[in-house]
Structure formats: C-alpha cells, structure tokens
LORO-960954 format. One record per residue (C-alpha): z, x, y. Coordinates in steps of 0.001 Angstrom, whole numbers, padded with zeros to 6 digits, always signed. Each point is the difference from the previous one (the first is absolute). Example, Ala and Ser with C-alpha at 12.3 -4.5 7.8 and 13.67 -1.06 7.14 Angstrom:
BEGIN
+007800+012300-004500
-000660+001370+003440
//
This chain:
BEGIN
-000287-000101+000127
-001080+001718+002789
+001620-001780+002921
+003014-001667-001620
+000838-001728+003563
-003587-001814+000125
+000326-000532-003464
+003140-002435+000462
-001077-001118+002990
-003485-001352-001749
+002294-001349-003051
+002132-001726+001677
-002502-001890+002256
-001936-000654-002690
+002906-001830-001661
+000837-001913+003089
-003869-001271+000143
-000542-000919-003414
+002637+001166-002313
-002772+002320-001998
-001841+002855+000095
-001675+002850-002151
+000686+003580+000178
-002352+002334-001240
+001720+003018+000096
+003042-000293-002843
+000988+001924-002530
-000451-001904-002765
-002033+001476-003021
-003236-002068-000463
-000031+001875-003704
+003624-001445-000149
-001251-003502+000675
-002864-000441-002427
+002508+001328-002789
+002388-002461+000131
-002771-002818+000903
-001438+001069-003256
+003440-000256-001585
+000609-003395+001449
-003715-000982-001566
+001140+000859-003114
+003524-001843+000231
-001575-003070+000958
-002611-000153-002474
+002519-000228-002747
+000628-003197-001874
+002596-002106+002064
+002812+000153-002823
+000009+003598+000239
+000006-000157+004065
+003040-002590-000647
+002243+002590-001931
+000377+001388+003855
+000753-003354+001966
+003551-000468+000904
+000434-003259+002320
+003074+000526+000919
-001062+002924+001770
-001763-002224+002419
-003312+002805-000556
+002050+002814+001222
-000995+002444-002893
-002716-000171-002752
-002365-002942-000433
-000352-003728+001736
-002559-002025-001867
-002979-002234+001601
+000729-002729+001988
+004124+000749+001112
+000260+000879+003412
-000911-002515+002334
+000166+000400+004035
+002931-001192+002100
-000755-003091+000440
-003032-000646-001867
-000686-002468-002987
-002121+002086-002429
+000739+003352-001644
-002112+003144+000666
-002856+000778-002462
+000954+003545-000835
+002291+001944-002446
+002330+002938+001268
+001851+003289-000929
+002681+001254+002496
+001558+003089-000440
+003640+000968+002170
+002072+003028+000842
+001286+002010-002574
+003816+000606+000236
+002023+002082-001339
+002720-001547-002383
+002840-001386+001921
-001509+000209+003389
+001433-002358+002618
-003106-002101-000452
-000652-000704-003096
+001635-003343+000210
-002874-001063+002137
-003067+002409-001494
-000601-000638-003884
-001288+003087-002049
-003667-000477-000305
-002270-000659-002902
-002819+002818-001623
-002492-001121-002386
+000153+002768-002698
-003625-000722-001773
-001528+000712+003314
-000608+003581+000563
+001363+001491+003112
+001187-003105+001252
+003613+001092+001154
-001295+003369+001353
-002458-001520+001905
+001504-002798+001574
+003211+001801+000852
-002207+002168+001701
-001911-002311+002228
+003379-001728+000715
+001371+003441+001619
-003309-000023+002290
+000494-003287+001195
+003555+000363+000216
-000329+002957+002409
-003021-001445+001524
+002157-003140+001015
+002883+002320+001605
-002298+002255+001914
-001507-003504+001629
+003241-001747+000849
+000833+003442+001808
-002875-001005+002279
+001018-003749+000341
+003352+001696+001135
-001233+001893+002257
-002452-002962+001604
+003209-002113-000036
+001996+002268+001888
+002871+001023-002765
+001099+002605-001754
-002853+001934-001768
+001852+000392-002970
+001398-004022+000294
-001831-001268-003277
+000764+002964-001680
+003901-000817-000312
-001332-003755-000546
-002718+000345-002391
-000011+003427-001633
+001359-001733-003131
-001455-003216+000600
-000916-002209-002599
-003654+000415+000198
-002443-001173-002485
-003426+000744-000994
-001902-002908-001451
-003314+000501-002166
-001459-003494+000240
-003052-001316-002322
-001924-002783+001242
-001675-001510-003013
-003622-001845+000589
+000220-003214+001520
-000770-003290-001904
-002233-002367+001757
+002375-002886-000042
+003229+002039+000801
+002537-000933+002505
+001322+002228+002405
-000519+003542+001579
-000225+003358-001514
+002789+000755+002726
+001149-003032+002104
+000373+000445+003552
+003738+001193-000019
+001531+003115+002325
+001634+003076-001557
+003580+000030-000779
+000726+003864+000894
+000381+002568+002594
-003933+000567-000320
-002577+000266-002481
-002196+002618-001064
-003339-001328-001895
-002505+002431-001680
-002974-001305-002899
+000173-002816+002543
-003330+000849+001401
-002318-002819-002126
-000643-003349+002233
+002145-002857+000105
+002964+001358+001944
+000519-001978+003362
+002481-000352+002604
+000700-002745+002271
-000217+000961+003934
+001663-000983+002809
-003172-002422+000642
+000870-001530-003069
-003032+001131-001559
-000725+001884-003842
-001072+003490+000643
-001292+001918-002980
+001162+003427-000432
-002899+002003-001669
+001024+003845-000190
-000992+003206-001924
+001986+000823-003008
+001436+002718+001602
+001595-001620+003011
+003828-001001-000675
+000680-003635+001705
+003513-000266+001454
+001676-003083+001386
+003469-001613+001072
+002093-001538-002274
+002573-002898+001117
+003489+002302+000035
-001870+002277+002711
-001638-003219+001415
+004252-001713+000094
+001486+004288+001057
-002833+000133+003095
+000519-003895+001028
-003587-000299-000722
-001271+003071+002321
-001741+000811-003296
-001725-002684-001011
-000089-000917-004401
-003376-001712-000089
-001119-002432-002461
-002563+001228-002264
-001559-001184-003380
-002186+001162-002746
-003087-002186-000561
-002076-000182-003428
-003346+000144+001883
-003204-001607-001668
-001519+003653-000869
+003232+001308-001440
+001088-003194-002058
-001169+000998-003089
+001316+003540-000129
+003706+001244+000203
+001507+001404+003308
+002678+002859-000212
+002261+001488+003274
+003575+001982+000266
+002084-001116+002803
+003106+001859+000539
+002569-002332+001700
+002841+002395+001886
+003192-001295-000203
+002872+001012+001863
+003305+001437-001935
+001433-003628-001537
+003181+000460+002057
-001750+000388+003242
+001077-003137+002490
-002602-001193+001913
+000762-000488+003417
-002037-000704+003043
-001184+002890+001953
+001716+000136+003534
-002756+001305+001445
-002670-002538-001182
+002388-002919+001607
-000998-001240+003639
-000056-003109+002065
-003284-000390-000964
+000822+000425-003605
+003142-001232-000526
+001709+001031-003693
-001719-002194-002740
+002776+001439-002669
+003453-000488+001960
+001340+000505-003917
-000747+003343-002126
-000479-000138-003561
+000274+002912-002973
-003287+000945-001221
+000453-000784-003362
+001094-003508+000798
-003093-000119+001939
-002258+000804-002819
+001740-002209-002195
-000368-003240+002368
-003851+001242+000044
-000593+000078-003709
+001646-003272-000660
-002600-001220+002451
-002772+001716-001765
+001323-001322-003391
+000622+003575-001449
+003536-001215-000329
//
C-alpha cells in the first residue's frame, strides 16, 4: 500500500457512499483460492448422505456443512437456494472464547482439505485486520482499535455452492439481505449474479474480474458508526444464462471478539445524526439474534 492515508480515505468514502468497494492490490493468493475452490467443488459433488455427516444443526451453520435451502434472509419467506461450508478460528484447548467458537470440521477423504482451508482462512484474517486498521484511521480512532476488539474475532470463512436452478424453484440463490458482521471480504464471486441496492433504490449488478476482492460493510460496523458507514442490501440472483450451471464463491465474514460490547462511536453522533442505538449489545448476543432471524438457529 503506497499511500496508506489516501487508501484509508478512499475506502471510507466508498463505504459511506455504497457500502461496497473492490480491492485490486490485495494479499490473497490466486493459486490458493483456486485450490480451495476445487476442494469444495469436490466436497459439494459428494452424495447428500455423505455431506450430511458434517451437518450439526445445533451450531447454526457456524462450522461444517449446512444443507440446501436452510438459511433464509431476515424477513424473507423463501430459503436461499444454496448449500455451504463454514470454517472458523482454530483455538487452543481452554481458550477463553471456546464457549462461543466450536471446533472446526475437516474432511479427511479430500486431500489437503485442512491444510489449504486453514491457509486461506489465515490470509483472509490478516487482510481483514489490515482493512479495519485503515477504517480506524478514517474514523479518527486509535489505529489499533480493532486489533484489540477483533484480533481473535469469531470470523468465519464460508464456501458456498449455488446449484443449478430449476424452472419452478421459488426464492433466490441468496435473497436480499445485509451482512451481520464488521466487514465481509468476497473472492470467487466474480460470476454474474451479485447485485447491490443503491441509495436510489435500484439494483446494481457487480461484475468484476476474478482477481478483484469485493469488500462490504456489515451491520455491526454500521451500528458502531451510527450508520456513517453503510451496510448495503445485496443479493445473488440466478440470471438466465447462469441458471443451468453451478455458482461458487468464498466470502469471509470478519467478526469482532465475541465479548466486544458494541456501543455507538461518540464521534458519529450529532444533532443531525442522533444516536440510533442508546443501548449497547454484546457482539455474541447480536450474532445469535440474527442467526435466529435467518433461521440458522
């Protein structure tokens, strides 16, 4: 990053305007992305009964496999037309956050499954903290603020398979929603279908090269900044030329430490923008509320 100050300004401005941005000069290795995509193409092609061995319904999708048509957008009626796998932070035995972060699942039958997924998770994790440092500068708070509140965050990497869509299928591949977390990093989502809702209430298609990393704001950061930074509604549609083929993507949801108490940042409160959240909330409680709303708990 040649000019950190300029990058911070550009990043924050993009999030205020759209809640989304594209990052070209990032540290996620393309070969590693492709390796992990191939691993999950192998996993999702397994028979349903085999995949169900890795489904733990009591975890709300936090680890391992979540079957097709389970997650439902907040306030939505139809479940999403997708299945996914989630990987979280690996903790040492007895870690203080173990009660909130369950152990990961690994598929031993697929070569390099654990090794490659851990490597990609770690690259996303480091990049997420780096971007949060830039946002801290933009928000005029301590540059290392998020290193204290998110360095051991309950972040998850989600590997998604959107199967071919049947002509009579109800719902979207991913219905209109906002993310729960601080920021989301998306790679492998360059295939057509991702759309964001603009301030003019129009759907804008996000078609980018596979090398570009998409980053967007989540509801936790929107709440923290009193809506200075926007958590933009987005969806994944099955457009006509893509309905008969699978779609894959790997979003990484950057979460704070589960014991972070979310209170409105004082500098984001003014007469023109009064505090929208007079009561704070624990990050883990916020997460559980949302998981219930989207039918994962």
